[in-house]
C-alpha positions in Angstrom: 103.1 90.0 66.2 105.2 92.6 68.5 105.0 93.0 72.1 103.3 96.5 72.7 104.0 98.7 75.5 101.0 101.4 77.2 101.5 104.0 79.2 98.3 105.4 80.8 97.5 108.4 82.3 94.4 109.4 84.7 92.4 111.7 86.3 90.7 110.5 89.3 90.1 113.9 90.8 86.5 113.7 91.3 87.4 109.5 93.3 87.2 109.8 97.2 90.8 108.4 98.7 88.8 104.8 99.2 87.6 104.4 95.6 91.1 105.7 94.1 92.8 102.4 96.1 89.9 100.5 95.2 91.1 101.9 91.8 94.9 101.0 91.8 94.2 97.6 93.9 92.4 96.9 90.7 95.1 97.9 87.8 97.3 96.0 89.9 95.8 92.7 89.5 95.5 93.4 85.5 99.5 93.6 86.1 99.6 97.3 85.6 102.4 98.4 87.6 102.9 102.9 88.5 104.9 104.4 86.9 107.5 105.5 89.0 105.9 107.7 92.0 103.4 109.1 89.8 100.3 107.9 91.6 98.4 108.4 88.1 100.6 107.1 85.8 100.8 103.4 84.6 102.3 100.9 83.0 101.3 97.8 81.5 102.7 95.4 78.6 101.9 92.3 76.2 104.3 90.1 73.9 102.5 88.8 70.9 99.4 90.9 70.8 97.5 92.7 68.2 97.5 96.3 68.4 93.7 96.7 68.4 93.3 93.6 71.3 96.0 95.8 73.2 93.8 98.8 72.6 90.4 96.7 73.3 92.6 95.3 76.7 93.7 98.9 77.6 89.7 100.0 77.7 88.5 97.3 79.8 91.0 97.5 82.7 90.4 101.2 83.4 86.6 100.3 83.0 86.8 97.4 85.3 89.0 99.2 87.3 86.6 101.7 88.1 83.3 100.3 88.2 85.0 98.0 90.9 85.8 101.5 92.6 82.3 102.8 91.9 84.1 106.0 90.4 81.5 106.9 87.3 83.7 110.3 85.9 87.6 109.3 85.1 88.7 110.8 82.0 92.1 109.0 80.9 94.7 109.0 78.2 96.7 105.9 76.9 99.9 105.6 74.1 100.7 102.2 73.2 103.5 101.6 71.4 106.8 98.9 71.0 109.4 101.3 73.1 110.0 100.8 76.4 108.0 103.5 78.5 110.1 104.9 81.3 110.4 107.3 83.3 113.2 109.8 85.9 
């Protein structure tokens, strides 16, 4: 199985500063890393995982972070592939 890397982009404009902090804390606990200085862009990687399992993990991580933060509206998009996520 290949190693997958994800780029996650979030819109937490409905959240308070405290809710956003809690959301980001929860993502960090789930091994996500903020991408550079961008507040709402994150990356994560997995080795030896099936594509569908990685998709499920992304959805679970985002949903858990939203629940922990008390944010009910949290549009997001992600890109999942085998190439490294880069920021400049």
